[in-house]
Structures are given as structure tokens and as C-alpha cells.
C-alpha positions in Angstrom: 48.1 67.5 -0.1 48.6 64.5 -2.6 51.6 63.2 -0.5 49.6 63.5 2.7 47.0 61.6 1.8 49.1 58.6 0.8 51.1 58.9 3.8 47.5 58.7 5.7 46.4 55.4 3.6 49.8 53.8 3.7 49.3 54.7 7.8 46.1 53.0 8.0 46.8 49.8 6.2 49.9 49.2 8.3 47.8 49.6 11.2 45.3 47.2 9.9 47.9 44.5 9.1 49.2 45.2 12.3 45.8 43.6 14.1 46.6 39.9 14.3 42.7 38.5 12.5 42.4 35.1 11.4 41.6 34.6 7.8 39.1 32.3 8.8 37.3 35.2 10.5 37.6 38.0 8.0 34.5 38.7 6.3 33.6 37.2 3.1 33.2 39.6 -0.2 31.4 38.7 -3.2 34.9 38.7 -4.9 36.5 36.0 -2.3 33.9 33.8 -2.3 34.2 31.1 -4.6 31.5 30.2 -7.0 30.1 26.5 -5.6 28.8 23.8 -8.2 25.2 23.1 -8.3 23.8 20.4 -5.8 21.7 17.6 -7.5 18.6 16.7 -5.0 15.6 13.9 -4.7 12.6 15.0 -3.5 9.8 12.7 -2.4 6.4 13.1 -0.4 5.0 14.7 -3.2 2.6 11.4 -4.5 -0.7 14.1 -3.9 0.4 17.1 -6.2 1.4 17.8 -9.3 4.8 19.3 -10.8 3.7 22.7 -10.8 2.1 22.6 -7.6 5.6 21.4 -5.9 7.5 23.7 -7.8 5.2 26.9 -6.9 5.3 25.6 -3.2 8.8 25.5 -2.9 9.2 28.8 -4.3 6.9 30.1 -2.2 8.4 28.9 0.6 12.1 28.6 0.4 12.4 31.0 -2.7 14.2 28.5 -4.2 14.0 27.4 -8.1 13.9 23.7 -9.0 16.2 23.6 -12.0 16.5 20.7 -14.5 13.1 18.9 -12.9 12.6 15.3 -13.9 9.0 14.3 -12.4 7.7 11.2 -11.4 4.9 9.5 -8.9 7.8 8.3 -6.9 10.3 10.6 -6.6 11.4 14.5 -8.3 15.2 15.2 -9.3 16.1 18.5 -9.9 19.2 20.6 -9.8 19.5 23.5 -7.3 22.3 26.2 -6.5 24.4 25.6 -3.7 23.7 28.8 -2.0 20.0 28.0 -2.1 20.2 24.7 -1.0 20.5 25.3 2.9 16.8 27.0 2.3 15.6 24.0 0.6 16.9 21.8 2.9 15.0 23.7 5.6 11.5 22.3 3.9 12.7 18.7 4.9 9.9 16.9 7.1 7.4 20.0 6.2 3.5 19.0 5.4 2.6 19.5 2.0 -0.5 18.3 0.1 -1.4 15.8 2.9 2.0 14.0 2.8 5.6 15.3 4.3 8.6 16.4 1.9 11.7 14.4 2.2 15.0 16.1 0.6 18.4 14.5 0.0 21.3 15.1 -2.0 22.3 12.6 -4.8 26.0 12.7 -4.0 25.5 11.3 -0.3 25.5 14.8 1.7 23.7 15.3 4.7 24.3 19.4 5.4 24.8 22.3 4.1 28.2 23.2 1.9 28.0 26.8 1.8 29.3 29.7 3.8 25.5 30.0 4.2 25.6 27.0 6.6 27.1 28.5 9.3 24.7 31.5 9.3 22.0 28.9 9.2 23.1 26.8 12.1 23.6 29.7 14.2 19.8 31.0 13.2 18.7 28.0 14.1 20.6 27.8 17.2 19.2 31.2 18.2 15.9 30.3 17.3 15.9 27.0 19.5 17.3 29.0 22.2 14.3 31.4 22.2 12.0 28.4 22.3 13.6 27.2 25.3 13.3 30.6 27.0 9.7 31.0 26.1 9.0 27.4 27.1 10.8 28.2 30.2 8.4 31.1 31.2 5.6 28.5 30.2 6.5 26.4 33.0 7.9 28.9 35.1 4.3 30.1 35.9 3.2 31.3 39.5 1.7 28.9 41.7 -1.3 31.3 41.6 -1.5 31.4 37.8 -1.4 27.3 37.9 -4.0 27.5 40.7 -6.3 29.3 38.9 -6.0 27.5 35.7 -6.6 24.1 37.6 -9.7 26.1 39.0 -11.0 27.1 35.6 -10.5 23.3 34.4 -12.6 21.9 37.3 -15.4 24.5 36.7 -15.6 23.5 32.8 -15.4 19.8 34.0 -18.4 20.6 36.5 -20.3 22.0 33.7 -19.6 19.7 30.6 -21.6 16.7 29.3 -19.3 14.9 27.5 -22.3 12.3 26.2 -24.1 15.0 24.6 -21.1 17.3 24.2 -22.8 20.2 25.8 -20.7 22.9 28.0 -23.5 24.7 30.3 -22.2 28.2 30.8 -25.4 29.6 31.9 -25.5 32.0 34.6 -21.8 32.2 35.4 -22.1 35.3 37.8 -24.4 33.1 40.3 -22.1 30.1 40.5 -20.7 29.6 43.9 -17.5 28.3 42.5 -16.7 30.9 40.6 -17.6 33.3 43.5 -15.4 31.6 45.9 -12.2 32.2 43.5 -12.8 35.6 43.7 -12.6 35.9 39.6 -15.8 37.7 39.5 -15.3 40.3 42.1 -13.3 42.9 40.5 -14.4 44.6 37.1 -10.9 44.4 35.7 -10.3 40.1 36.5 -14.3 39.8 34.9 -13.4 40.9 31.8 -10.8 38.8 31.4 -12.8 35.7 32.5 -14.0 34.8 29.7 -11.0 34.5 27.6 -9.0 32.8 29.9 -12.1 30.3 30.3 -12.0 29.6 26.3 -8.1 29.4 26.4 -8.4 26.6 29.4 -11.5 25.1 27.4 -9.6 24.9 24.1 -6.7 22.8 25.6 -9.3 19.9 27.4 -12.4 20.3 25.6 -12.1 20.5 22.2 -15.1 18.3 21.0 -17.6 20.9 22.2 -20.9 20.7 19.9 -23.1 22.9 21.9 -22.7 25.9 24.2 -25.2 27.6 26.9 -24.7 31.3 27.5 -28.7 31.8 29.0 -28.7 34.6 31.9 -25.2 35.9 31.4 -26.4 39.7 31.0 -24.7 39.4 27.5 -25.2 42.9 25.6 -23.1 42.1 22.7 -21.1 39.0 21.6 -17.9 41.1 21.3 -16.3 40.3 24.9 -16.9 36.6 24.0 -16.0 36.8 20.8 -13.1 34.0 21.5 -15.7 31.3 21.6 -16.4 31.7 17.7 -12.3 31.0 17.7 -12.3 28.0 20.1 -14.9 26.0 18.3 -15.4 27.4 14.8 -17.5 24.1 14.0 -20.0 24.5 17.0 -23.6 23.4 15.9 -25.7 25.0 19.0 -25.7 28.1 20.5 -28.1 29.1 23.4 -28.3 32.9 24.1 -31.6 33.3 25.6 -32.3 35.5 28.7 -29.7 38.1 27.8 -29.4 41.5 26.9 -29.0 41.4 23.1 -30.9 44.5 21.4 -29.7 45.0 17.8 -28.4 42.9 14.8 -25.1 44.9 15.1 -24.4 42.6 18.6 -24.1 39.7 16.6 -22.4 40.7 13.8 -18.9 40.0 15.5 -19.9 36.6 14.7 -21.4 36.8 11.4 -19.8 35.5 8.2 -18.3 32.3 6.9 -15.4 32.4 9.0 -16.9 32.6 12.3 -19.5 30.2 13.5 -19.9 28.7 10.0 -21.4 25.4 10.8 -24.2 26.7 13.4 -27.3 24.8 13.1 -29.3 25.8 15.8 -29.5 29.4 17.7 -31.5 30.5 20.3 -32.2 33.9 21.3 -35.5 33.8 23.2 -35.6 36.6 25.7 -33.7 39.1 24.4 -34.8 42.5 23.4 -34.0 41.8 19.8 -36.7 39.7 19.7 -39.4 41.1 22.0 -38.8 44.9 21.2 -36.7 45.2 17.7 -38.6 42.7 15.6 -41.5 42.7 17.9 -44.1 41.4 15.1 -41.8 40.9 12.4 -41.2 37.7 12.7 -40.1 36.9 8.8 -37.6 40.0 9.0 -36.1 38.6 12.3 -35.5 34.9 11.1 -34.0 36.5 7.5 -31.8 38.7 9.2 -30.6 36.0 11.6 -30.2 33.3 8.5 -28.2 36.1 6.4 -25.8 36.4 9.3 -25.4 32.7 9.9 -25.8 30.9 6.2 -26.1 27.4 7.4 -28.7 27.8 10.3 -31.5 25.3 10.4 -33.3 25.9 13.7 -33.6 29.5 15.3 -35.4 29.9 18.4 -36.9 26.3 18.1 -38.6 27.2 14.9 -37.6 25.7 11.7 -36.1 27.4 9.0 -38.7 27.7 6.1 -37.2 26.1 3.0 -37.6 29.3 1.1 -35.1 31.2 3.5 -32.7 28.0 3.1 -32.9 28.5 -0.7 -32.8 32.5 -0.9 -29.7 32.8 1.7 -27.9 30.5 -1.1 -29.0 32.5 -3.7 -26.5 35.1 -5.5 -27.6 38.2 -6.9 -28.1 36.7 -10.3 -29.5 33.0 -9.7 -27.4 30.5 -11.7 -29.1 28.9 -14.7 -28.3 25.8 -16.1 -27.8 27.1 -20.1 -28.9 29.3 -22.7 -29.8 29.5 -26.5 -31.1 32.3 -28.4 -33.9 30.2 -29.9 -35.2 26.6 -30.2 -33.7 26.6 -33.9 -30.3 27.5 -32.7 -30.3 25.0 -29.6 -31.3 22.2 -32.4 -28.5 23.2 -34.4 -25.9 23.4 -32.0 -26.6 20.2 -30.1 -26.1 18.5 -33.5 -23.2 20.0 -34.5 -21.6 19.5 -30.9 -22.4 16.0 -30.8 -20.6 15.5 -34.2 -17.9 17.7 -33.4 -16.6 16.2 -29.9 -17.6 12.4 -31.7 -15.0 13.3 -34.2 -12.5 15.0 -31.8 -12.4 11.7 -29.7 -12.4 9.5 -32.8 -10.6 11.3 -35.8 -9.1 14.8 -35.3 -7.5 14.7 -38.7 -10.8 14.5 -40.5 -12.7 16.6 -37.9 -10.3 19.5 -38.7 -10.3 18.9 -42.5 -14.0 19.0 -42.4 -15.1 21.2 -39.8 -12.7 23.8 -39.8 -12.2 26.6 -42.0 -9.0 26.9 -44.0 -8.0 30.1 -42.3 -9.4 29.1 -38.8 -7.5 29.5 -35.5 -7.5 27.5 -32.7 -5.2 27.9 -29.4 -5.0 26.2 -26.1 -4.7 27.4 -22.5 -3.9 25.7 -19.4 -5.1 26.7 -15.9 -3.9 24.4 -13.6 -4.8 25.7 -10.1 -7.8 25.1 -8.0 -9.8 27.2 -6.6 -10.0 26.6 -2.5 -13.7 26.5 -2.4 -13.5 24.0 -5.0 -10.6 21.7 -4.0 -13.3 19.6 -2.0 -15.4 18.3 -5.4 -12.1 17.3 -7.1 -12.3 13.3 -7.2 -9.5 11.2 -5.0 -8.1 9.6 -8.2 -7.5 12.9 -10.0 -5.9 14.7 -6.5 -3.5 11.2 -6.5 -2.7 11.5 -10.3 -1.5 15.1 -9.7 -3.3 16.2 -12.6 0.2 16.6 -14.8 -0.2 19.1 -17.7 3.6 18.9 -19.3 1.6 17.5 -22.7 -0.6 20.8 -22.6 1.9 23.3 -21.4 4.6 23.1 -24.0 1.7 24.2 -26.1 -0.4 26.5 -23.6 -0.9 30.2 -24.4 -2.2 31.2 -20.9 -1.3 35.0 -21.5 -0.8 35.4 -17.6 2.2 33.2 -18.1 3.3 33.7 -21.8 4.5 37.6 -21.7 6.5 37.6 -25.0 4.5 38.6 -27.8 6.6 36.6 -30.7 5.7 33.2 -28.1 1.9 34.5 -28.3 1.7 34.7 -31.7 3.7 31.3 -32.1 1.5 29.3 -29.8 -1.8 30.6 -32.0 -2.5 28.0 -34.5 -3.7 29.5 -37.7 -4.7 27.1 -40.7 -6.0 23.5 -41.0 -2.3 22.5 -41.3 -0.9 24.1 -38.3 -3.9 23.5 -36.2 -3.5 20.0 -37.1 -0.1 19.7 -35.9 -1.1 21.1 -32.6 -4.3 19.0 -31.9 -2.3 15.4 -33.0 0.1 16.5 -30.4 -2.6 16.4 -27.3 -3.7 13.4 -25.3 -6.7 11.4 -26.5 -9.6 12.4 -25.2 -13.2 10.9 -24.6 -16.3 13.5 -24.1 -19.1 11.7 -22.4 -22.3 13.8 -23.1 -24.7 11.8 -21.9 -24.7 12.9 -18.6 -26.6 16.4 -18.9 -25.5 17.6 -15.1 -21.8 17.5 -16.3 -22.3 20.0 -19.0 -23.4 23.7 -19.2 -23.6 24.9 -23.1 -24.6 28.6 -24.3 -25.2 29.6 -27.4 -26.5 32.7 -29.6 -26.6 34.2 -33.0 -24.1 37.1 -33.3 -22.8 39.3 -36.3 -19.2 39.4 -37.2 -17.8 42.4 -38.9 -16.0 40.8 -41.8 -17.8 37.5 -41.9 -21.8 38.4 -41.3 -23.9 36.3 -39.4 -22.1 33.6 -37.1 -23.2 31.6 -33.8 -21.2 31.6 -30.7 -21.0 28.3 -28.6 -19.6 28.2 -24.9 -19.2 24.8 -23.8 -18.3 23.9 -20.0 -18.0 20.3 -19.2 -15.5 17.6 -18.7 -13.6 14.7 -20.8 -11.2 12.0 -19.8 -8.1 11.1 -21.2 -8.4 6.6 -21.8 -4.7 6.3 -21.9 -3.9 8.3 -18.7 -5.9 5.8 -16.5 -9.2 7.9 -17.2 -7.7 11.0 -16.1 -10.7 13.4 -15.5 -10.2 17.2 -16.7 -12.7 20.1 -16.9 -12.8 22.4 -19.8 -14.0 25.5 -21.2 -14.5 25.7 -24.7 -15.1 28.8 -27.0 -16.4 28.2 -30.7 -17.6 30.5 -33.5 -19.5 28.6 -36.5 -20.3 29.8 -39.7 -22.5 27.9 -42.6 -20.1 26.1 -45.3 -17.8 23.6 -45.5 -18.4 19.3 -46.4 -20.7 19.1 -43.1 -22.6 22.7 -43.9 -21.3 24.0 -40.9 -17.3 25.2 -40.3 -15.2 26.5 -37.2 -13.6 29.6 -37.7 -12.2 30.3 -34.3 -11.5 27.9 -31.3 -10.3 28.6 -27.9 -9.5 25.9 -25.5 -9.3 26.2 -21.8 -8.2 23.3 -19.9 -8.3 23.3 -15.7 -8.5 20.2 -12.9 -11.7 18.5 -12.9 -13.8 20.1 -10.0 -17.4 18.9 -10.8 -20.0 20.6 -12.3 -20.9 22.7 -8.9 -20.0 26.1 -10.8 -23.3 26.0 -12.6 -25.3 23.9 -10.8 -28.6 25.5 -9.3 -30.6 24.6 -6.3 -33.8 26.8 -7.4 -36.1 25.1 -9.4 -36.0 26.9 -13.1 -39.1 26.9 -15.7 -36.9 25.0 -18.5 -33.5 23.3 -18.6 -32.1 22.7 -21.5 -30.6 19.1 -21.5 -27.9 18.2 -23.8 -28.9 14.8 -25.5 -26.4 12.6 -27.6 -27.5 9.7 -29.7 -27.3 6.5 -28.3 -24.6 5.5 -31.1 -23.9 9.2 -33.0 -22.1 8.4 -36.3 -18.3 8.7 -36.6 -16.9 11.0 -38.6 -16.2 9.4 -41.8 -12.5 9.2 -42.7 -10.9 10.6 -45.9 -10.5 8.3 -48.8 -6.8 8.4 -49.9 -5.7 7.5 -53.5 -3.0 5.4 -54.7 -0.8 8.1 -54.5 -1.6 9.2 -51.2 -3.2 12.1 -51.6 -6.6 12.6 -49.8 -9.7 13.5 -51.4 -12.8 15.1 -50.2 -15.4 12.1 -49.0 -18.4 11.7 -51.5 -20.8 11.8 -48.1 -20.2 14.2 -45.3 -20.4 12.9 -41.7 -22.8 15.2 -40.3 -24.9 17.3 -43.0 -27.0 20.0 -41.7 -30.9 20.0 -42.5 -30.5 21.5 -46.4 -33.0 24.1 -45.3 -31.2 25.3 -42.6 -27.8 25.6 -44.9 -29.9 27.5 -47.6 -31.5 29.9 -44.9 -28.0 30.6 -43.0 -26.5 30.9 -46.5 -29.2 33.6 -47.9 -29.1 35.4 -44.7 -25.1 36.1 -44.7 -25.4 36.9 -48.6 -28.1 39.4 -48.2 -26.0 41.2 -45.3 -22.7 41.0 -47.4 -24.6 42.6 -50.2 -25.8 45.6 -48.2 -22.6 46.4 -46.4 -20.9 46.3 -49.7 -23.4 48.3 -50.7 -23.3 51.0 -48.5 -19.6 50.8 -48.4 -19.1 51.7 -52.2 -22.2 53.2 -53.4 -22.9 50.4 -56.0 -26.4 49.6 -56.8 -28.2 46.5 -55.6 -27.4 44.4 -59.1 -23.6 45.4 -59.0 -23.2 45.0 -55.1 -24.3 41.3 -55.7 -22.4 40.8 -59.1 -19.0 42.3 -57.0 -19.9 39.9 -54.2 -20.1 36.7 -56.4 -17.3 37.3 -58.6 -15.0 37.4 -55.2 -17.0 34.3 -53.7 -19.0 36.3 -51.3 -15.6 37.2 -49.5 -16.5 40.9 -48.3 -12.2 41.9 -47.8 -11.9 40.4 -51.5 -15.0 42.7 -53.0 -14.2 45.8 -51.1 -10.0 45.4 -52.5 -11.4 44.6 -56.4 -13.8 47.5 -56.3 -11.1 49.9 -55.4 -8.8 48.7 -57.8 -11.5 48.8 -60.6 -12.7 52.2 -59.7 -9.0 53.7 -59.8 -8.5 51.9 -63.2 -11.5 53.8 -64.2 -13.7 50.7 -65.6 -16.8 51.0 -63.5 -19.8 52.4 -65.8 -21.6 55.2 -64.4 -25.1 53.0 -64.1 -23.4 50.9 -61.4 -24.1 53.7 -59.0 -27.7 54.3 -60.2 
């Protein structure tokens, strides 16, 4: 049996060898394909985008990874695999960030070098042939179809007022020209008439701003929904004297993706006005404005201001800031004025004076700009491309940093580690004089291990003076406790950076009873530099730069001590005197106090009266 199998294999091999097949036409296998060296490329036409935007665009469109990227505003050099170069080269001339990409090889090559080139060329030929076939089919319309298009164009020309940019499509079923065409004679052609009309209009009448559809026996906008696709930025629309009965008849045009720019709508003479909402003008106007958010005129009446405000109001109105008390507001604003002043002027001294020895700090970069906010980005920032290389090396954005050891490595702990991180970041300038650019929230909390604390959330902007005053938006989360040379010390600081898009996220169009305003002194006192001895050893300054009022410091200190004593008493069973003694001897540190109590109890040296 084995001999027969060998004979069959040998015969099959002989028959294959007998076939005269050119080696060049044999299919390549992974083993036979030679590994080609990577290709260096130069990319231009990216000046209005960042390095990350370009890399993400290339990956999204061509599934090509750019390696060893060197970014500059003039050009980008990178390395790609030879097998991926044809896909990258297909992006030549593609629109990107308001410009066109230009891709060339540094070795002067002009085309594909890999075996994929043949397949790509054949694919392009097939695609071109398909386009040519489609074009031939388009040009090969029957004479009757061409005549119909020309007749519809002539009808639109008769109805179009170029000066007012208004198209009058009223009472089309009575139009003698359309009747002569016979397009309204049968139900089958009548249903196709309006889409065909819109198709012709989209080719020859692109600047229409107003449309009149009076007296067309319209019962729903569903058959004429193509109007919203033809002119999505239409400003004025008249649907009077039709048969629209319910709000559902208008819903196909409702929403932001349809007639989002519509400013005037006329529905007079429809059952929805005379029957459905008869005697309910406010409810009628509210429902219509809900469906067309930018509406300013309805049936010739101005939309009331309260409806115009309500249509932009979310379920929860946007407020300009929050403080749980006036005392918290005063303390936090005073602290932030000194904090950002020191951060801009002398970070080393700020870290040493305002951060706890066990404080934590992290920076996270979110370089993407929401589509809804791109219009708010300044031209200068868009042109600069918002480069993030100085920050991304230290960014702890957990959406991208997946490795647990790397996440831990990018979390700075202690003053020395924090100082090493922040001194590598670009210089900044925080201008708190413009309250509209800032949103501050703060309230008191109780931490399990520290007792009373204040949580601060700051949203704002800063500039980088050495980077052509490039502006960035930021979110900063701070936890502060009483203590340290300035009376307040930071125990947790999380900084999130974003491209600058303006303060639109927290600007409220509705009037607020009170709006806390960030006030910065005209000349805030900078953080005093740390004196240095002759040996170079820093010593604590005699006078702190920004000291809180003594009464506030004492009140916060007493409160935290009372709560700490109560916690130790509840945990250990000690009475008030011994619980307070335990806290004092352990420098008011809860963990140290509990550890000391546990050790002494195990040794049996705590007297019985300590528990009475």
C-alpha cells in the first residue's frame, strides 16, 4: 500500500513538471518571497495637523504604521515596510486637515517595489474600467431621459428667483408645463417626480435659501424628504395650505442632521394648526421649535425668547462654578492664585512649599478634539498642530498606557519624584484675570486616612510662552489638607491636558442668580525662592509666600485632630485622654497611631485605665 502511494505521488509530480509553466507566473509563497528592506518616505501637506493626527489618519485610511517618525512643520520623515508602501502611496493627493498629502520616497523611487505592485496596478485598472463603464452608462442615457432632465431644468428655471434665492414649487399639480410633460398623468411617474426634480436641482440650483411648497396636497414630508438632502442649509420653508395633520408628519425632517439651519417655517392652513393644536399656540410652538432648534419665525410670528433659551437647555442646566460655602470659596481662590503663580514662576519652590512629602502627581494627555468643539479652536493653535511630544513621554492616559508597571512608573510620588517630572514639562502662564476662561468647583470631604480635606476641580487654559504662546485647555484635580509652610499642602494632583477649544462647555446662556468670579490680584506675590546655604543645602524660608489666616489654619487643624481622635477611639476602645495621647505621640498620623497601639497591646504594656 505504501509503495502504491509513493508511485501515485511520483506520477503526480512528473505530470506537474511536464506542464510548461513559466517560473515568473508561478504563485508566490511566503517562503519563496524575499523580504524586502523598509522604505524611507517624506510626507508633506500636514501643516494644519499634529503628528498624532497624521499617524492616526494614515493608519485609519491605509492601515500603515509609520515608524521612526521625525516631525517638523515643513515635512515628516518616516519608515514603512516595503509591502505597506503601495497602500501608503495610495494616499498621495488625499485631502487631509484642509490640505493635500504629498508622499515621496527618499531614494527617488516613484512606484511600488514589492510584488504587491502588480496586484495594485491591476486593481486600479479594474477600478478605472468600472468608472469608465459607469460614465458610459451615464452618457448613454436615452433621448427621452435627457429630454426629461432638460424639461425639469426648464421648469425650475421658470420658478427660481435668483435675486432672492427662492424656489417657488407651489401648486405643482396645476402647472401647465408639467401637465404637458405627462409626468403627473400616472401615479408611478408622479411618485418619482419630486426626487427627480431634487436631483436636477442639486446639479443646477445649489444656492437656494428659500422654498415654497404651498398647495401641493402634502400629507407627510416623507415623499419629499429629499429636499433636506438637496439643501441641508435651507433657511426658509413654506408648507402652507397642505394636509399635514400630526407632528409625526414632520419628524422625517426633525433633528440636527436634517434642516439644522432652518430659521423660518410656515404651516398655516394645515390641519396641524387648525385642528390638532387649535387653541394651543404655546404647545404648538414648543413642539415645532423642539424639532427645528434654530427656528426664529413660525407662521409669521417671532419665536419667544424663553423658547429660544429652552431649546438649548439640557436636562440639567450648566452652571458657572460651585463652592459649598463662602469660606471654602475664599480659601480656595486664595490658594489657587498663589499655586498657579508659583507653578508659572518657580516650580521647585512651589513643590517644596505646597506639596506634601508623600504627595502624588500625574499628567494625562487627550490630544483629540471633539467634532462639536473644533470650530472653537483658534487658527493659530490649529496651524501649530498642538504638538504633544513634551507631554506624551510622561502621559498616564490609561486608554493608551495598558501596562500596569508602566502605569505605576508614570505616577510620581513624593516631592523629589514630582519635581523631576514637572521640571521637564514646558513653561506655562496661567492668566486668571479673565473669569470666562475658568471654571472652579470645590467642596469639603472627609478622607478615610487623612480626615477633613478640600477637593478642587479646575477647568481652564494656559499658554506656553516659549512655544509662540500656544494655548492649551486643562482640567486639574487637587486634594488639599492643612499643613506645610503655607498652611495648605497638596496630597494629590492630577493634570489632564487637551487642545484649546474655548470655554463653551461651561458657558451658560440662561441667567444665574449668582456666579462666582475668579479674582486674581493685580500683582500676586510670587512664591519666595528657597534660601541656600554656602554648602548648597536648601533651608526653609523664614516667611512663607502665601500664608492662610491663622484662624483658618487653627480651625482646620483642630477639626482634623478631633476627627482623628474619634476614629482612633472607635477603632481601639481607648478613652478620650489615651486616644488623644496616642495621636499626639504619633504626630497625628492615623496609620502610625493604630500600628503603635497594636504593638503596645501585644506587648501588654497598656494600663487597664486606658480603656475606662
